[in-house]
N, C-alpha and C positions, 0 to 999 in steps of 0.2 A: 239669745241662747238660754233655754230653761235653765232654772236654778236647781239642779239636780247632784246628786253624789257620784259625780261620775265614776270615780275612783272604786268607789263602794258597790258598784253595780253587780250584780249576780247575772247568770243567764237566764232568762224569764222574761215575762210579758209585761211592758209598762204601756199603757195607753198614749197615742199619740193623737195629733189633731185630724190627720186625713188617712183615707184609703183610697186607691182608684180601681174602677171597675170597668170591664167590658162584657157584652152579651153575645152569645153567638144565636143567633136565631134565623129561622128560613134560609139556612145554608151559607149565612156569612156573617164576619163579625161586624158589630155595632160600632158607635163612637165611643171613646173614652170618657168616663164620667167620674167626676171627683165626689167622695162621700165622707162625712163626718161621723156616721153611725156605724159603732163596731158590730153591729147585728145583722144577721139575713134573714129574709123571710122566705122560707122554703116549703115547698108542698110535702106533705109527709110521705108522698110515695115516690119521691125523687129519686133517683138511680144511684147517687151517690151515697143515700143513707141505706139503701137495701143491697145494692149490689157492687160497692166499692169503686165505683166510676170517679176516681179522684186521684189527683196527682199534684204534686208541690216540687219546689225549688227552695233553695237557702243560699243567699249571699250576702256579701257586706260591704256597706259603704265605708270610708275612712276619712276623718279630718287629719289632714295632713300638716308636717311643720312648716310647708310654705304656704298655708293659708288655703289651698284648694282642697277639695272633696273628690274623691277618687272612688271608682266603683271596679271591684276586682273580676275579670273575665266573664262579664254577663253574657256576651255571646255564647260562650261554653254553656253556660245554664239553660240558653234558650234552645240550643241545640240538643240538649240532654232531655228537655222537657218535651220537645217533638218526638223523641224516640219514645218517652213514655206514651205520649198520646198514641202513636202508632200501635204501641204494645198492648193498650187496654180500649182501643177503638174510639178515640174521641178526636175531635178536630184539631189539627196542629195549629199551634199559635204561631203567626207568623214572627221572625226573629225582631223585624223593624217594630211591629207593635209591641214584643216583649221589651225592648230596650227604650221605647218612648215611655212606657208604662212606669219602668223602673227610675228612669230618670226623672218624671214627673213627680212621681211619690217622695224621692228624696228631696226634691227642691220644695214640696209642700211642708216637708217635715224636716226642715233643715236646722231648727232650733233644737232638735233631739239628738243631733249627731255629737257624740262624746268628744271632748277634747283630746287631742294627742297624746298628752301627758298622762290621761287617765288609762292609756292601753285596752280601752274600751271601744267600741264601735257601733255602727247601725245595722240591725239586720233586718236583711229583706226577706220576705215571705212570700211568693208567687204561690197561688192556689188555684188551679182549675178543677171545676166540680160540674157532673151532669145534674141539671135541675130538673128535667121534664120529668111528668107523672106517670109511671107505668108500674105493672105488676106483671112481670115475666123478664126473664133474662135475656136483655137484649141492650144494644148502646141507646144512649138518649138522644133527643132530637133536640134539644137545647141546652146550652152550657154556660157557665160563668167563669170568668177568669179575674180574679182580683188579686191585689197586692196591697200589702199592709207593712208597716215596719215598726220596730222596737228596738230602741238602746239596749245594748247587752254587755256584760263583763265576759271573763273568761268561763269556759263550759265546765270545766273542774276547778274547785275551789281554789288549789294552790296555783293556777294557772299552768305556765310551763315548768311543769314537775312531774317526776315519776309517780305512776300509780301501778298498783297489784291488778292482776285479770285473772279469770279462772276459767277453764274450759268446761263447757256445759255440754256432755255428749247425750244428755236426754232430750235435749232441745234441737230443733232445726230452724234457721231462720229463714230459709228460702230454698225449694227446690232447683236444682240444676237447671231445668228446662221451665220453671216458673217465672215470678215476677222479681226475682232478686236483683236483675240488671236495671230495672223501672224503678224512680223514686215514687212510690205509693204507699198511702198510709197502712194499707193492710200489713207490710213488710215490718213495719214498727210495732203495731198491734201484736204480731207474732212473738216479737223479742221482750214483750212487758214482763211476762213472769218470769224467763230466765234472768233478766236485769234485775228485778226484784229479790229474787234468790241470791244472786251475786253480791247485792249490797248486804243482804241479812249476814252473809257470811265474812264482810268486812271487805269487800273489793269493789275496785272501782267500776267496773263492768265484767260483761260476759263475753266470752270467746267462743266462736263456732268452729267447728271441723266440718267438712263437706257432708252435705246430707245424705250422699249415697253409699259412700262406703265408710266413712268417719276415720280416714286416713290423711286428708291433707288438709291444710290451713285454708279457712275461709275468710271470716271477717272478725273485727273486733267490736260485738255488739253493732252499733249504727255508724263504724267508722272502718275503713279500709285498713290492711295490715300491711307492715314495711318492716324490713329489717336490714342491717348492715353486716357483711361477710367480707373482711378484707377491704378491698377497694370496690366493692359491689352492693349496690342498692337491689335487694330483692323484693317482690311483691307479689302476691297470688294472681293467677290467671284462673278464671272460672265464669262459666253462664251464670252463676248465682251470684255475683258481685257487683255492686252498684259502681260504675265508672267513676270515681271520684276525681273532680277537677282539682282538687287539692295535689292529690296523690300524682295525678297527671304533671301538675306543676313541679312536684319535688323530683320526680323523675327526669324532667327536663334540666333542672337546677343541678342535680346530681352530675348529669352529661356533661353540664358546663363546668362542673369543678374537676372535670376529667375521669370520673367514676364509669365504670360499668354499670349497666342497669338490666336486670334480669325480671321479666315477668312470665311466670311460670307456675305449674302446681309446686306447692311446697309440702313433701311429707312431714308428719308430725316429727318424726325422727330428727329430721333436719332442724329443730330448733335449739338443739343443744349447741351448735356450731356457730349460732349468731353471736356478735358482740354487743350489738344495739337493737331495739326493735321498739316500734311504736304503733299507735292509731293515728291517722290523720284524716280530716275532714274539716268543711267550712266552721263549724261551730269552736273547734279546739285547735285547728292549724295541725299542730303534733301534740300528742299526748304520750311521752316516751314511757314505756312499759318496765316498771323495776322489775317484776317476775311474773310468771305465768304458771299457776298451778293446773295439775290435770289430777282432779279430785279422785277419778277411777282407779288411775295406776299410783298415785302418791307422788308422782314426778313433779319436780320444781325444775323450770326453766328460767335462770338468772340472767338478765341482762343489764344488769347495774350493781356492782358489788358495793359501791359507796352510796347507793340512793340518790345517786344525779344523774341528769341526763347526759348522754355521751357526746364525745366532742363532735362528731360527724351530724346527730340529730340537731345539736346546738346549731351549728353552722348553717344547716338547712333551714332551720327555723328561722334564725336570723335574717338570712338572705332574703326567705320567702316575704317576712314581714315587713323587711325594708323596702322591697320592691311595692308591695301594698300601700306602704305610706308614703311612697315618691321619694325616698330616701337614697335607695339604690337606682342605677338606671335598668329600666324596663326592657331590655334587648328584644322581648318577645312579643312588646305589644298588647300586654295582658290588662292593664290598666286603662281607665277611661275617665277624663276629668269631666265633671257632670256639674260642678259649680266651682268657676275660677276664684 
């Protein structure tokens, strides 16, 4: 194992030894290649550079107390990437190829998997790009699918702790019938300015309402939103929201705990009725929201009076983390052991 300060890791890029690549040419996928080069050689007219034909995923591998290394729901990441491929006209990556490459890149870089005690993990970034050269808006003919990994700490500096968010009415992350449901880089580029303004104002992240009417809750920056209302887990339903695998997992765990689950449009005025709220995603798992400010109306929605994560969010967070680390029984078959 590499001699790194695992406990002191931030969420960022650290070079590892290998990445894996596979090319799509002449209508078919080639063989998996192992590479130690961090750089790509791309034609200046590649479609990924000019027309945004690019998609990615994010998942994690965990070094567990029993000594095994597990990866969480990689089949769901493969399926979501396939939906993105269909949405922006790229060849789908077979689930078997996706899983083989994920497993291979983890094993090749196992010395970079943080210790269990550090609460860090190995972040896995699959990336698919159109590489053929053309000037004119149409799908590429050739593609590169690659996966690299990097050890990461918590997404937010405080880890599992509450953070303030701010509603940004003057920005849209994605249109209702746009690419919000797909994991493409353009969605994140569209959020950069709003995110920077939120940070300037002292908030952890920006918060979006729906692009069409500015009446309904959409997303928390680059993460899904959820809230707790009595014994009910509530999360937005919209065609502009990325289907989060973490949110899907939390909904199932809430059902396992005997809670009701509602996935539906959430009007902004309902925010005042929620006892807990949070952002959820692969990077942070759960980031509980302390309060949410609407700068235009002056309204503050408070979800944590004492500044601490709520009891339901805490229980869901601990349960999901324990499943990922092989501590809790994996009733739904979400984890895959990739190193015994």
